[in-house]
C-alpha positions as CSV (number, residue, x, y, z in Angstrom):
1,M,74.8,-0.1,13.2
2,K,77.5,1.7,11.1
3,I,80.7,-0.1,10.3
4,E,83.7,1.8,9.0
5,F,87.0,0.6,7.7
6,E,90.2,2.5,7.0
7,P,92.6,1.3,4.3
8,I,95.9,-0.1,5.5
9,G,97.5,0.3,2.1
10,V,97.0,0.5,-1.6
11,I,97.2,-2.1,-4.3
12,R,99.2,-1.2,-7.5
13,T,98.5,-3.1,-10.7
14,P,98.7,-2.6,-14.5
15,Y,94.9,-2.3,-14.7
16,T,93.5,1.2,-14.8
17,E,90.0,0.5,-16.1
18,P,87.6,-2.3,-15.2
19,E,87.1,-3.3,-18.8
20,G,89.7,-6.0,-19.7
21,T,90.7,-6.7,-16.1
22,P,90.9,-10.4,-15.3
23,I,87.9,-11.4,-13.2
24,Q,89.8,-13.8,-10.9
25,P,93.5,-14.4,-10.1
26,V,93.5,-17.6,-12.3
27,G,92.9,-15.3,-15.3
28,A,95.9,-13.1,-14.3
29,V,98.6,-15.8,-13.9
30,G,102.0,-14.1,-14.1
31,V,100.7,-10.5,-13.9
32,K,102.7,-8.7,-11.3
33,G,101.7,-5.9,-8.9
34,T,102.6,-4.4,-5.5
35,V,100.9,-3.7,-2.3
36,E,102.1,-0.5,-0.6
37,V,101.4,-1.0,3.1
38,F,101.1,2.3,5.0
39,G,103.8,3.0,7.6
40,A,101.6,2.6,10.6
41,Y,100.9,-1.0,9.6
42,R,104.3,-2.2,8.3
43,D,105.4,-3.8,11.6
44,G,102.5,-6.3,11.1
45,L,104.3,-7.6,7.9
46,R,106.8,-9.5,10.1
47,D,107.0,-13.2,9.2
48,L,104.7,-12.8,6.2
49,D,107.5,-13.5,3.8
50,G,107.5,-17.2,4.8
51,F,104.1,-17.7,3.0
52,S,103.9,-18.3,-0.7
53,H,100.3,-17.0,-1.0
54,I,98.3,-14.4,0.8
55,V,94.7,-13.4,0.9
56,L,94.0,-9.7,0.2
57,L,90.7,-8.1,1.3
58,Y,90.0,-4.9,-0.4
59,H,87.4,-2.3,-1.3
60,F,85.9,-2.2,-4.8
61,H,86.5,1.5,-4.8
62,R,85.0,2.1,-8.3
63,S,81.9,-0.1,-7.8
64,R,78.6,1.8,-7.3
65,G,75.3,0.3,-6.3
66,F,74.3,-3.3,-6.6
67,S,71.6,-5.7,-7.9
68,L,70.5,-8.8,-6.1
69,R,70.3,-10.6,-9.4
70,V,73.2,-10.4,-11.9
71,V,74.4,-12.1,-15.1
72,P,78.0,-13.1,-14.1
73,Y,81.0,-12.8,-16.4
74,V,81.2,-16.6,-16.9
75,D,77.5,-17.2,-17.6
76,T,74.6,-16.0,-19.6
77,R,71.9,-16.7,-17.0
78,E,70.8,-14.4,-14.2
79,R,72.0,-15.6,-10.8
80,G,71.6,-14.5,-7.2
81,L,74.3,-12.0,-6.3
82,F,75.5,-14.0,-3.4
83,A,76.0,-17.0,-5.6
84,T,78.5,-15.0,-7.7
85,R,81.7,-13.0,-7.2
86,A,80.4,-9.9,-9.0
87,P,82.0,-6.7,-7.9
88,R,78.9,-4.6,-7.3
89,R,77.8,-5.7,-3.8
90,P,76.0,-4.2,-0.8
91,N,79.4,-3.9,0.9
92,A,81.9,-3.6,-1.9
93,I,84.5,-6.0,-0.4
94,G,86.8,-8.0,-2.7
95,L,88.9,-11.0,-1.9
96,S,91.8,-12.4,-3.9
97,I,94.4,-15.1,-3.2
98,V,97.7,-13.9,-4.8
99,R,101.2,-15.3,-4.9
100,L,103.6,-13.4,-2.6
101,I,107.0,-13.0,-4.3
102,R,108.8,-11.0,-1.6
103,V,108.3,-8.3,1.1
104,E,110.6,-5.3,0.7
105,D,110.5,-2.1,2.8
106,G,106.8,-2.3,3.4
107,V,105.9,-3.2,-0.1
108,L,104.6,-6.6,-1.0
109,H,105.5,-7.8,-4.5
110,I,102.7,-10.0,-5.7
111,E,101.7,-12.0,-8.7
112,N,98.3,-13.0,-10.3
113,V,96.7,-9.7,-9.6
114,D,93.1,-9.2,-10.7
115,M,92.2,-5.8,-9.1
116,L,92.4,-2.3,-10.3
117,D,95.3,0.0,-9.7
118,G,94.8,2.2,-6.7
119,T,92.5,-0.3,-4.9
120,P,92.3,0.4,-1.2
121,L,93.6,-2.5,0.9
122,L,91.6,-3.5,4.0
123,D,93.5,-6.5,5.3
124,I,96.1,-9.2,4.6
125,K,95.9,-12.8,5.8
126,P,98.3,-15.7,5.1
127,Y,96.8,-18.4,2.8
128,V,96.9,-21.7,4.6
129,P,95.3,-24.6,2.6
130,E,95.0,-26.7,5.7
131,F,92.5,-24.2,7.2
132,G,90.1,-25.0,4.3
133,P,87.2,-27.3,4.5
134,G,89.2,-30.6,4.1
135,E,86.3,-32.2,2.3
136,A,84.8,-32.4,-1.1
137,V,83.7,-28.9,-2.3
138,R,80.7,-28.2,-4.5
139,T,80.8,-25.1,-6.7
140,G,77.1,-24.9,-7.7
141,W,76.4,-23.4,-11.1
142,L,80.1,-22.6,-11.6
143,E,80.8,-26.3,-12.2
144,Q,79.8,-25.9,-15.9
145,A,81.7,-22.5,-16.2
146,R,85.1,-23.7,-15.1
147,K,86.7,-23.5,-18.5
148,A,85.9,-19.8,-18.8
149,F,87.7,-18.8,-15.6
150,S,91.2,-18.2,-17.0
151,S,90.0,-16.4,-20.1
152,S,87.2,-14.2,-18.9
153,K,87.8,-10.5,-18.5
154,S,85.8,-7.7,-17.0
155,D,83.4,-5.8,-19.3
156,D,81.0,-2.9,-18.6
157,R,78.2,-4.9,-17.1
158,F,78.9,-3.9,-13.5
159,K,79.5,-0.2,-14.0
């Protein structure tokens, strides 16, 4: 089975190279960017401006290949790929929850961006905390790495 996606827009950020890019939105607090939604999809932005945060699904367009075991940015031990948020994946799909500042003429002004400039946008969803699990959440091996989230930046390990 072959699955194909067409971008619905492009994400613009100050980050042009993977090295030095924050690895999660928590490490990019206050960093602004935009999402340019292509004309054919702009009518779908109606009512989005009522949400403070949105989920962006995008393609890791500069990621090539993958390994099923990786040493993640916030750890020194090898982990299973699916227990990480490493960018080199079998289907190079990224997900970030960002703050929506405003919607203006088909452009979303966002904050807390952690993706590269020119990233192809696949989908937008409103972030609704009540849709979450509503119960205690376990974060596995990341429990011990929490302090590193806001200061960790991308390096060359996933080229």
